Residue, then its C-alpha position, 0 to 999 in steps of 0.5 A: m450654237n456658235i463655235f465657242d460653245v463647242i471649243g470654249p472661250v479664248m483664255i490664258g491657260p493652263s487650265s479652264s477651271h483653275t485659270a479662266g474659272a478663277v478669273r471669273l470667280s474674282l470678277l464676280a466677287i468685285s461685282i458683288l462688292g461694287a468696288w476694287p479691293l485694296k486687300a485680299q485674304i484668299a483661302l483656297h479649298g480642294s483642288f484649288a488648294q492643292t494646285y493653285r500655284g502650278h495651274g495659275t489660279d493665284m495669278a488668275l484670281l489676282a487678275g480678276l480682282m483687278g478687272w481683267l478678263p480670262d483672255d488677258a495676256r497679262i495674267p501670268q504677270a498679275m502678281d507684279f501688276a498687283q504690287k504696282q497697283g498696291l493690292e495687298y494679297e494673301f493666299s492660304t489653304i482651307n479645308l471646308g469639308d465635303l460641303t462645297h465644290p472642290n474648286t472653292v475660293y473663300 
């Protein structure tokens, strides 16, 4: 066990699940795609849908789509960087019912 098992990873906040977790979800998505996206339609469910602007989930998801890690200091400016890189994106909310985790991105 190391210190990061106790206190968690270094990350840009404000929320471990809504920012660091969201970056990791996007990193996983680009890993599955095997390419950098040019356009992203991002639908948020549950607590992600309710708090994504206030908790930085929107910026974190874009950061991950650009290949940034959860401790990247640029995360708060991810929307500006996405625009400069030509990454088109759209956020919406979706109700996927009770069949998914409350922090779900579709």
